[in-house]
N, CA, C, O and the ligand as a Tripos MOL2 file, in Angstrom:
@<TRIPOS>MOLECULE
protein
  225   223    57     0     0
PROTEIN
NO_CHARGES

@<TRIPOS>ATOM
      1 N          17.3030  -77.5450  -66.4440 N.3       1 MET1
      2 CA         18.0440  -76.6730  -67.3630 C.3       1 MET1
      3 C          17.9650  -74.9750  -66.9030 C.2       1 MET1
      4 O          17.0010  -74.5370  -66.2760 O.2       1 MET1
      5 N          18.9760  -74.2340  -67.2640 N.am      2 ASP2
      6 CA         18.8480  -72.8880  -67.0290 C.3       2 ASP2
      7 C          17.8610  -72.2180  -67.9240 C.2       2 ASP2
      8 O          17.3780  -72.7130  -68.9420 O.2       2 ASP2
      9 N          17.6210  -71.0690  -67.4430 N.am      3 ARG3
     10 CA         16.4830  -70.0290  -68.0760 C.3       3 ARG3
     11 C          17.1950  -68.8460  -68.0020 C.2       3 ARG3
     12 O          17.8500  -68.4300  -67.0460 O.2       3 ARG3
     13 N          16.9780  -68.2240  -69.3230 N.am      4 GLN4
     14 CA         17.5150  -66.7870  -69.3070 C.3       4 GLN4
     15 C          16.4200  -65.7600  -69.3620 C.2       4 GLN4
     16 O          15.5900  -65.8340  -70.2690 O.2       4 GLN4
     17 N          16.3500  -64.7670  -68.4220 N.am      5 ILE5
     18 CA         15.1980  -64.0900  -68.1500 C.3       5 ILE5
     19 C          15.7200  -62.5370  -68.2800 C.2       5 ILE5
     20 O          16.8200  -62.1830  -67.8560 O.2       5 ILE5
     21 N          14.8780  -61.7460  -68.8600 N.am      6 VAL6
     22 CA         15.2570  -60.3440  -68.9570 C.3       6 VAL6
     23 C          14.1770  -59.4490  -67.9540 C.2       6 VAL6
     24 O          12.9590  -59.5190  -68.1190 O.2       6 VAL6
     25 N          14.6850  -58.7740  -67.1080 N.am      7 PHE7
     26 CA         13.8790  -57.9050  -66.3280 C.3       7 PHE7
     27 C          14.2610  -56.5020  -66.4410 C.2       7 PHE7
     28 O          15.3710  -56.2350  -66.9000 O.2       7 PHE7
     29 N          13.4330  -55.5370  -66.0600 N.am      8 LYS8
     30 CA         13.6070  -54.1690  -66.1370 C.3       8 LYS8
     31 C          14.0050  -53.6560  -64.6940 C.2       8 LYS8
     32 O          13.1320  -53.7260  -63.8280 O.2       8 LYS8
     33 N          15.1430  -53.1880  -64.3860 N.am      9 CYS9
     34 CA         15.6500  -52.6730  -63.0610 C.3       9 CYS9
     35 C          14.7420  -51.4020  -62.9400 C.2       9 CYS9
     36 O          14.6470  -50.4560  -63.7220 O.2       9 CYS9
     37 N          14.1120  -51.6260  -61.7780 N.am     10 PRO10
     38 CA         13.2690  -50.4940  -61.3100 C.3      10 PRO10
     39 C          14.0120  -49.1830  -60.7480 C.2      10 PRO10
     40 O          13.4480  -48.1180  -60.4960 O.2      10 PRO10
     41 N          15.3610  -49.4540  -60.6010 N.am     11 GLN11
     42 CA         16.0560  -48.3190  -60.0160 C.3      11 GLN11
     43 C          16.7470  -47.4780  -61.1610 C.2      11 GLN11
     44 O          16.8710  -46.2590  -61.0410 O.2      11 GLN11
     45 N          17.2360  -48.2260  -62.3780 N.am     12 THR12
     46 CA         17.6690  -47.4520  -63.4080 C.3      12 THR12
     47 C          16.9670  -47.6040  -64.6750 C.2      12 THR12
     48 O          17.2320  -46.8530  -65.6130 O.2      12 THR12
     49 N          16.1090  -48.5020  -64.7670 N.am     13 GLY13
     50 CA         14.9800  -48.5560  -66.0240 C.3      13 GLY13
     51 C          15.7930  -49.3410  -66.9970 C.2      13 GLY13
     52 O          15.3100  -49.4730  -68.1220 O.2      13 GLY13
     53 N          16.9180  -49.8690  -66.7510 N.am     14 MET14
     54 CA         17.6920  -50.7060  -67.6690 C.3      14 MET14
     55 C          17.2070  -52.0470  -67.7360 C.2      14 MET14
     56 O          16.8460  -52.5660  -66.6800 O.2      14 MET14
     57 N          17.1320  -52.7570  -68.9020 N.am     15 ASN15
     58 CA         16.9800  -54.1770  -69.1660 C.3      15 ASN15
     59 C          18.0120  -54.9800  -68.6500 C.2      15 ASN15
     60 O          19.1430  -54.8530  -69.1190 O.2      15 ASN15
     61 N          17.7760  -55.8250  -67.7130 N.am     16 VAL16
     62 CA         18.9510  -56.8310  -67.2520 C.3      16 VAL16
     63 C          18.6770  -58.1430  -67.6560 C.2      16 VAL16
     64 O          17.5550  -58.6200  -67.4820 O.2      16 VAL16
     65 N          19.6630  -58.8290  -68.2220 N.am     17 GLN17
     66 CA         19.5720  -60.0400  -68.4000 C.3      17 GLN17
     67 C          20.0180  -60.9490  -67.1890 C.2      17 GLN17
     68 O          21.0030  -60.5850  -66.5460 O.2      17 GLN17
     69 N          19.3750  -62.0780  -66.8460 N.am     18 HIS18
     70 CA         20.0170  -62.9710  -65.7600 C.3      18 HIS18
     71 C          19.5220  -64.3100  -66.0450 C.2      18 HIS18
     72 O          18.4850  -64.5570  -66.6600 O.2      18 HIS18
     73 N          20.3390  -65.1630  -65.5530 N.am     19 ARG19
     74 CA         20.3040  -66.5000  -65.9460 C.3      19 ARG19
     75 C          20.1120  -67.2130  -64.6980 C.2      19 ARG19
     76 O          20.9210  -67.3390  -63.7790 O.2      19 ARG19
     77 N          18.5020  -67.8250  -64.8260 N.am     20 LEU20
     78 CA         18.0370  -68.4760  -63.5740 C.3      20 LEU20
     79 C          18.3070  -69.8980  -63.5030 C.2      20 LEU20
     80 O          17.7670  -70.6410  -64.3230 O.2      20 LEU20
     81 N          19.1090  -70.3750  -62.5830 N.am     21 ALA21
     82 CA         19.6390  -71.6460  -62.5830 C.3      21 ALA21
     83 C          18.6470  -72.7140  -62.1640 C.2      21 ALA21
     84 O          18.0490  -72.5790  -61.0960 O.2      21 ALA21
     85 N          18.4670  -73.6130  -62.8270 N.am     22 ALA22
     86 CA         17.5390  -74.5540  -62.4740 C.3      22 ALA22
     87 C          17.7250  -75.2700  -61.0930 C.2      22 ALA22
     88 O          18.7850  -75.7470  -60.6890 O.2      22 ALA22
     89 N          16.5170  -75.2700  -60.4310 N.am     23 ALA23
     90 CA         16.7230  -75.6600  -59.1620 C.3      23 ALA23
     91 C          15.7360  -76.9120  -58.7340 C.2      23 ALA23
     92 O          14.6380  -76.9690  -59.2880 O.2      23 ALA23
     93 N          15.9810  -77.5950  -58.0740 N.am     24 ALA24
     94 CA         15.0580  -78.6890  -57.4850 C.3      24 ALA24
     95 C          13.7740  -78.1060  -57.0880 C.2      24 ALA24
     96 O          13.9140  -76.8950  -56.9140 O.2      24 ALA24
     97 N          12.7000  -78.4650  -56.9000 N.am     25 ASP25
     98 CA         11.6820  -78.1310  -56.4980 C.3      25 ASP25
     99 C          11.6600  -77.5230  -54.9840 C.2      25 ASP25
    100 O          11.6690  -78.2640  -54.0010 O.2      25 ASP25
    101 N          11.6350  -76.2870  -54.9060 N.am     26 GLN26
    102 CA         11.7300  -75.6890  -53.5080 C.3      26 GLN26
    103 C          10.6280  -75.2560  -53.0660 C.2      26 GLN26
    104 O          10.5870  -74.1580  -52.5110 O.2      26 GLN26
    105 N           9.4030  -76.1030  -53.2380 N.am     27 GLY27
    106 CA          8.1040  -75.9540  -52.5750 C.3      27 GLY27
    107 C           7.5300  -74.6350  -52.8020 C.2      27 GLY27
    108 O           7.3810  -74.2850  -53.9730 O.2      27 GLY27
    109 N           7.1880  -73.8560  -51.8700 N.am     28 THR28
    110 CA          6.3330  -72.5550  -52.1870 C.3      28 THR28
    111 C           7.1480  -71.3210  -52.3990 C.2      28 THR28
    112 O           6.6120  -70.2200  -52.5310 O.2      28 THR28
    113 N           8.4810  -71.5060  -52.4320 N.am     29 GLU29
    114 CA          9.2610  -70.2190  -52.7320 C.3      29 GLU29
    115 C           9.1650  -69.9300  -54.1740 C.2      29 GLU29
    116 O           9.6180  -70.7380  -54.9850 O.2      29 GLU29
    117 N           8.5990  -68.8180  -54.5520 N.am     30 THR30
    118 CA          8.4670  -68.5100  -55.9420 C.3      30 THR30
    119 C           9.2660  -67.3280  -56.2940 C.2      30 THR30
    120 O           9.4020  -66.9800  -57.4660 O.2      30 THR30
    121 N           9.8570  -66.6320  -55.1920 N.am     31 HIS31
    122 CA         10.5100  -65.3190  -55.6700 C.3      31 HIS31
    123 C          12.2000  -65.6710  -55.2910 C.2      31 HIS31
    124 O          12.4860  -66.2800  -54.2610 O.2      31 HIS31
    125 N          13.0470  -65.2900  -56.0800 N.am     32 VAL32
    126 CA         14.4460  -65.4400  -55.6500 C.3      32 VAL32
    127 C          15.1310  -64.0820  -55.7560 C.2      32 VAL32
    128 O          14.6650  -63.2640  -56.5490 O.2      32 VAL32
    129 N          16.2090  -63.7730  -55.0160 N.am     33 SER33
    130 CA         16.9970  -62.4320  -55.0460 C.3      33 SER33
    131 C          17.8770  -62.5620  -56.1810 C.2      33 SER33
    132 O          18.5060  -63.5830  -56.4560 O.2      33 SER33
    133 N          17.8890  -61.6080  -56.7500 N.am     34 VAL34
    134 CA         18.8080  -61.5490  -58.1060 C.3      34 VAL34
    135 C          19.7400  -60.3110  -57.9580 C.2      34 VAL34
    136 O          19.2510  -59.1830  -57.8930 O.2      34 VAL34
    137 N          21.0010  -60.5070  -57.9070 N.am     35 PRO35
    138 CA         22.0170  -59.3990  -57.7140 C.3      35 PRO35
    139 C          22.0250  -58.5310  -59.2620 C.2      35 PRO35
    140 O          22.3100  -59.0280  -60.3520 O.2      35 PRO35
    141 N          21.7050  -57.3850  -59.0420 N.am     36 CYS36
    142 CA         21.4680  -56.5010  -60.3040 C.3      36 CYS36
    143 C          22.6210  -55.6850  -60.7890 C.2      36 CYS36
    144 O          23.0160  -54.6590  -60.2360 O.2      36 CYS36
    145 N          23.0920  -56.1800  -61.7850 N.am     37 PRO37
    146 CA         24.2940  -55.5070  -62.3420 C.3      37 PRO37
    147 C          24.2080  -54.0020  -62.5470 C.2      37 PRO37
    148 O          25.1810  -53.2510  -62.4840 O.2      37 PRO37
    149 N          22.9420  -53.6240  -62.8010 N.am     38 ALA38
    150 CA         22.6970  -52.1320  -63.1350 C.3      38 ALA38
    151 C          22.8340  -51.4640  -61.8760 C.2      38 ALA38
    152 O          23.6080  -50.5070  -61.8550 O.2      38 ALA38
    153 N          22.2740  -51.7590  -60.8860 N.am     39 CYS39
    154 CA         22.1940  -50.8820  -59.6350 C.3      39 CYS39
    155 C          22.9100  -51.4980  -58.4700 C.2      39 CYS39
    156 O          23.1020  -50.8430  -57.4460 O.2      39 CYS39
    157 N          23.2990  -52.7040  -58.5930 N.am     40 THR40
    158 CA         24.0360  -53.3990  -57.5130 C.3      40 THR40
    159 C          23.0680  -53.7400  -56.4160 C.2      40 THR40
    160 O          23.5400  -54.2860  -55.4190 O.2      40 THR40
    161 N          22.0450  -53.5460  -56.4520 N.am     41 ARG41
    162 CA         21.1570  -54.0710  -55.4350 C.3      41 ARG41
    163 C          20.5800  -55.5250  -55.8100 C.2      41 ARG41
    164 O          20.8680  -56.1660  -56.8210 O.2      41 ARG41
    165 N          19.6970  -55.9130  -54.7710 N.am     42 LEU42
    166 CA         19.0330  -57.0940  -55.0450 C.3      42 LEU42
    167 C          17.5840  -57.0250  -55.5100 C.2      42 LEU42
    168 O          16.8690  -56.2790  -54.8410 O.2      42 LEU42
    169 N          17.0560  -57.6240  -56.4660 N.am     43 HIS43
    170 CA         15.8630  -57.6590  -56.8280 C.3      43 HIS43
    171 C          14.9050  -58.9580  -56.6550 C.2      43 HIS43
    172 O          15.4290  -60.0540  -56.8520 O.2      43 HIS43
    173 N          13.7790  -58.9120  -56.3630 N.am     44 LEU44
    174 CA         13.1870  -60.1860  -56.1570 C.3      44 LEU44
    175 C          12.3760  -60.5090  -57.3080 C.2      44 LEU44
    176 O          11.4360  -59.7990  -57.6660 O.2      44 LEU44
    177 N          12.7810  -61.7290  -57.9780 N.am     45 ILE45
    178 CA         12.1990  -62.1100  -59.3950 C.3      45 ILE45
    179 C          11.1980  -63.3770  -59.2230 C.2      45 ILE45
    180 O          11.5380  -64.3460  -58.5440 O.2      45 ILE45
    181 N          10.1530  -63.3190  -59.7710 N.am     46 ASN46
    182 CA          9.2610  -64.5210  -59.7350 C.3      46 ASN46
    183 C           9.9050  -65.5610  -60.6090 C.2      46 ASN46
    184 O          10.1640  -65.2560  -61.7740 O.2      46 ASN46
    185 N          10.1930  -66.7790  -60.1510 N.am     47 ARG47
    186 CA         10.9530  -67.7640  -60.7950 C.3      47 ARG47
    187 C          10.0010  -68.2350  -61.9810 C.2      47 ARG47
    188 O          10.3950  -68.6070  -63.0870 O.2      47 ARG47
    189 N           8.6240  -68.1500  -61.5390 N.am     48 ALA48
    190 CA          7.7130  -68.9390  -62.6680 C.3      48 ALA48
    191 C           7.4510  -67.9320  -63.9860 C.2      48 ALA48
    192 O           7.2140  -68.3170  -65.1310 O.2      48 ALA48
    193 N           7.5470  -66.6540  -63.5660 N.am     49 THR49
    194 CA          7.1770  -65.6980  -64.7280 C.3      49 THR49
    195 C           8.4310  -64.8180  -65.2670 C.2      49 THR49
    196 O           8.4640  -64.2570  -66.3630 O.2      49 THR49
    197 N           9.4260  -64.8080  -64.3170 N.am     50 GLY50
    198 CA         10.6590  -64.1110  -64.6950 C.3      50 GLY50
    199 C          10.5080  -62.6870  -64.5140 C.2      50 GLY50
    200 O          11.4190  -61.9450  -64.8790 O.2      50 GLY50
    201 N           9.2540  -62.1340  -63.8880 N.am     51 ARG51
    202 CA          8.9880  -60.7110  -63.5840 C.3      51 ARG51
    203 C           9.4210  -60.3130  -62.2310 C.2      51 ARG51
    204 O           9.6870  -61.1380  -61.3570 O.2      51 ARG51
    205 N           9.4860  -59.0290  -62.0720 N.am     52 LEU52
    206 CA          9.8900  -58.5750  -60.7370 C.3      52 LEU52
    207 C           8.6860  -58.6440  -59.7610 C.2      52 LEU52
    208 O           7.5300  -58.6160  -60.1830 O.2      52 LEU52
    209 N           8.9640  -58.7290  -58.5600 N.am     53 LEU53
    210 CA          7.9720  -58.7540  -57.4760 C.3      53 LEU53
    211 C           7.2930  -57.4570  -57.5480 C.2      53 LEU53
    212 O           7.9380  -56.4100  -57.5990 O.2      53 LEU53
    213 N           5.7300  -57.4990  -57.5550 N.am     54 GLY54
    214 CA          5.1660  -56.1080  -57.3590 C.3      54 GLY54
    215 C           4.8390  -55.7610  -58.8540 C.2      54 GLY54
    216 O           3.9050  -54.9710  -58.9960 O.2      54 GLY54
    217 N           5.5030  -56.2570  -60.0860 N.am     55 GLU55
    218 CA          5.2640  -55.6780  -61.1910 C.3      55 GLU55
    219 C           4.1100  -56.3530  -61.8270 C.2      55 GLU55
    220 O           3.9950  -57.5780  -61.8300 O.2      55 GLU55
    221 N           3.1400  -55.4340  -62.4380 N.am     56 LYS56
    222 CA          2.0710  -55.8560  -63.0590 C.3      56 LYS56
    223 C           2.0780  -56.5960  -64.1980 C.2      56 LYS56
    224 O           1.0170  -56.9480  -64.7120 O.2      56 LYS56
    225 ZN         18.5160  -52.9760  -60.5490 Zn       57 ZN57
@<TRIPOS>BOND
     1     1     2 1
     2     2     3 1
     3     3     4 2
     4     3     5 am
     5     5     6 1
     6     6     7 1
     7     7     8 2
     8     7     9 am
     9     9    10 1
    10    10    11 1
    11    11    12 2
    12    11    13 am
    13    13    14 1
    14    14    15 1
    15    15    16 2
    16    15    17 am
    17    17    18 1
    18    18    19 1
    19    19    20 2
    20    19    21 am
    21    21    22 1
    22    22    23 1
    23    23    24 2
    24    23    25 am
    25    25    26 1
    26    26    27 1
    27    27    28 2
    28    27    29 am
    29    29    30 1
    30    30    31 1
    31    31    32 2
    32    31    33 am
    33    33    34 1
    34    34    35 1
    35    35    36 2
    36    35    37 am
    37    37    38 1
    38    38    39 1
    39    39    40 2
    40    39    41 am
    41    41    42 1
    42    42    43 1
    43    43    44 2
    44    43    45 am
    45    45    46 1
    46    46    47 1
    47    47    48 2
    48    47    49 am
    49    49    50 1
    50    50    51 1
    51    51    52 2
    52    51    53 am
    53    53    54 1
    54    54    55 1
    55    55    56 2
    56    55    57 am
    57    57    58 1
    58    58    59 1
    59    59    60 2
    60    59    61 am
    61    61    62 1
    62    62    63 1
    63    63    64 2
    64    63    65 am
    65    65    66 1
    66    66    67 1
    67    67    68 2
    68    67    69 am
    69    69    70 1
    70    70    71 1
    71    71    72 2
    72    71    73 am
    73    73    74 1
    74    74    75 1
    75    75    76 2
    76    75    77 am
    77    77    78 1
    78    78    79 1
    79    79    80 2
    80    79    81 am
    81    81    82 1
    82    82    83 1
    83    83    84 2
    84    83    85 am
    85    85    86 1
    86    86    87 1
    87    87    88 2
    88    87    89 am
    89    89    90 1
    90    90    91 1
    91    91    92 2
    92    91    93 am
    93    93    94 1
    94    94    95 1
    95    95    96 2
    96    95    97 am
    97    97    98 1
    98    98    99 1
    99    99   100 2
   100    99   101 am
   101   101   102 1
   102   102   103 1
   103   103   104 2
   104   103   105 am
   105   105   106 1
   106   106   107 1
   107   107   108 2
   108   107   109 am
   109   109   110 1
   110   110   111 1
   111   111   112 2
   112   111   113 am
   113   113   114 1
   114   114   115 1
   115   115   116 2
   116   115   117 am
   117   117   118 1
   118   118   119 1
   119   119   120 2
   120   119   121 am
   121   121   122 1
   122   122   123 1
   123   123   124 2
   124   123   125 am
   125   125   126 1
   126   126   127 1
   127   127   128 2
   128   127   129 am
   129   129   130 1
   130   130   131 1
   131   131   132 2
   132   131   133 am
   133   133   134 1
   134   134   135 1
   135   135   136 2
   136   135   137 am
   137   137   138 1
   138   138   139 1
   139   139   140 2
   140   139   141 am
   141   141   142 1
   142   142   143 1
   143   143   144 2
   144   143   145 am
   145   145   146 1
   146   146   147 1
   147   147   148 2
   148   147   149 am
   149   149   150 1
   150   150   151 1
   151   151   152 2
   152   151   153 am
   153   153   154 1
   154   154   155 1
   155   155   156 2
   156   155   157 am
   157   157   158 1
   158   158   159 1
   159   159   160 2
   160   159   161 am
   161   161   162 1
   162   162   163 1
   163   163   164 2
   164   163   165 am
   165   165   166 1
   166   166   167 1
   167   167   168 2
   168   167   169 am
   169   169   170 1
   170   170   171 1
   171   171   172 2
   172   171   173 am
   173   173   174 1
   174   174   175 1
   175   175   176 2
   176   175   177 am
   177   177   178 1
   178   178   179 1
   179   179   180 2
   180   179   181 am
   181   181   182 1
   182   182   183 1
   183   183   184 2
   184   183   185 am
   185   185   186 1
   186   186   187 1
   187   187   188 2
   188   187   189 am
   189   189   190 1
   190   190   191 1
   191   191   192 2
   192   191   193 am
   193   193   194 1
   194   194   195 1
   195   195   196 2
   196   195   197 am
   197   197   198 1
   198   198   199 1
   199   199   200 2
   200   199   201 am
   201   201   202 1
   202   202   203 1
   203   203   204 2
   204   203   205 am
   205   205   206 1
   206   206   207 1
   207   207   208 2
   208   207   209 am
   209   209   210 1
   210   210   211 1
   211   211   212 2
   212   211   213 am
   213   213   214 1
   214   214   215 1
   215   215   216 2
   216   215   217 am
   217   217   218 1
   218   218   219 1
   219   219   220 2
   220   219   221 am
   221   221   222 1
   222   222   223 1
   223   223   224 2
@<TRIPOS>SUBSTRUCTURE
     1 MET1         2 RESIDUE 1 A MET
     2 ASP2         6 RESIDUE 1 A ASP
     3 ARG3        10 RESIDUE 1 A ARG
     4 GLN4        14 RESIDUE 1 A GLN
     5 ILE5        18 RESIDUE 1 A ILE
     6 VAL6        22 RESIDUE 1 A VAL
     7 PHE7        26 RESIDUE 1 A PHE
     8 LYS8        30 RESIDUE 1 A LYS
     9 CYS9        34 RESIDUE 1 A CYS
    10 PRO10       38 RESIDUE 1 A PRO
    11 GLN11       42 RESIDUE 1 A GLN
    12 THR12       46 RESIDUE 1 A THR
    13 GLY13       50 RESIDUE 1 A GLY
    14 MET14       54 RESIDUE 1 A MET
    15 ASN15       58 RESIDUE 1 A ASN
    16 VAL16       62 RESIDUE 1 A VAL
    17 GLN17       66 RESIDUE 1 A GLN
    18 HIS18       70 RESIDUE 1 A HIS
    19 ARG19       74 RESIDUE 1 A ARG
    20 LEU20       78 RESIDUE 1 A LEU
    21 ALA21       82 RESIDUE 1 A ALA
    22 ALA22       86 RESIDUE 1 A ALA
    23 ALA23       90 RESIDUE 1 A ALA
    24 ALA24       94 RESIDUE 1 A ALA
    25 ASP25       98 RESIDUE 1 A ASP
    26 GLN26      102 RESIDUE 1 A GLN
    27 GLY27      106 RESIDUE 1 A GLY
    28 THR28      110 RESIDUE 1 A THR
    29 GLU29      114 RESIDUE 1 A GLU
    30 THR30      118 RESIDUE 1 A THR
    31 HIS31      122 RESIDUE 1 A HIS
    32 VAL32      126 RESIDUE 1 A VAL
    33 SER33      130 RESIDUE 1 A SER
    34 VAL34      134 RESIDUE 1 A VAL
    35 PRO35      138 RESIDUE 1 A PRO
    36 CYS36      142 RESIDUE 1 A CYS
    37 PRO37      146 RESIDUE 1 A PRO
    38 ALA38      150 RESIDUE 1 A ALA
    39 CYS39      154 RESIDUE 1 A CYS
    40 THR40      158 RESIDUE 1 A THR
    41 ARG41      162 RESIDUE 1 A ARG
    42 LEU42      166 RESIDUE 1 A LEU
    43 HIS43      170 RESIDUE 1 A HIS
    44 LEU44      174 RESIDUE 1 A LEU
    45 ILE45      178 RESIDUE 1 A ILE
    46 ASN46      182 RESIDUE 1 A ASN
    47 ARG47      186 RESIDUE 1 A ARG
    48 ALA48      190 RESIDUE 1 A ALA
    49 THR49      194 RESIDUE 1 A THR
    50 GLY50      198 RESIDUE 1 A GLY
    51 ARG51      202 RESIDUE 1 A ARG
    52 LEU52      206 RESIDUE 1 A LEU
    53 LEU53      210 RESIDUE 1 A LEU
    54 GLY54      214 RESIDUE 1 A GLY
    55 GLU55      218 RESIDUE 1 A GLU
    56 LYS56      222 RESIDUE 1 A LYS
    57 ZN57       225 GROUP 0 **** ****
């Protein structure tokens, strides 16, 4: 099933909603590139936690 996550765009500080598509087990890959509508860049999101890479 898909998951709805919310992350804070580090470029604009805006909260961005994103739907993480359910995927088959992709082994050790834990981060996915998410196109950000706020700044149009890609952010790396941890699939397990929904947090940005590097975010405490
Ligand atoms: Zn962004």
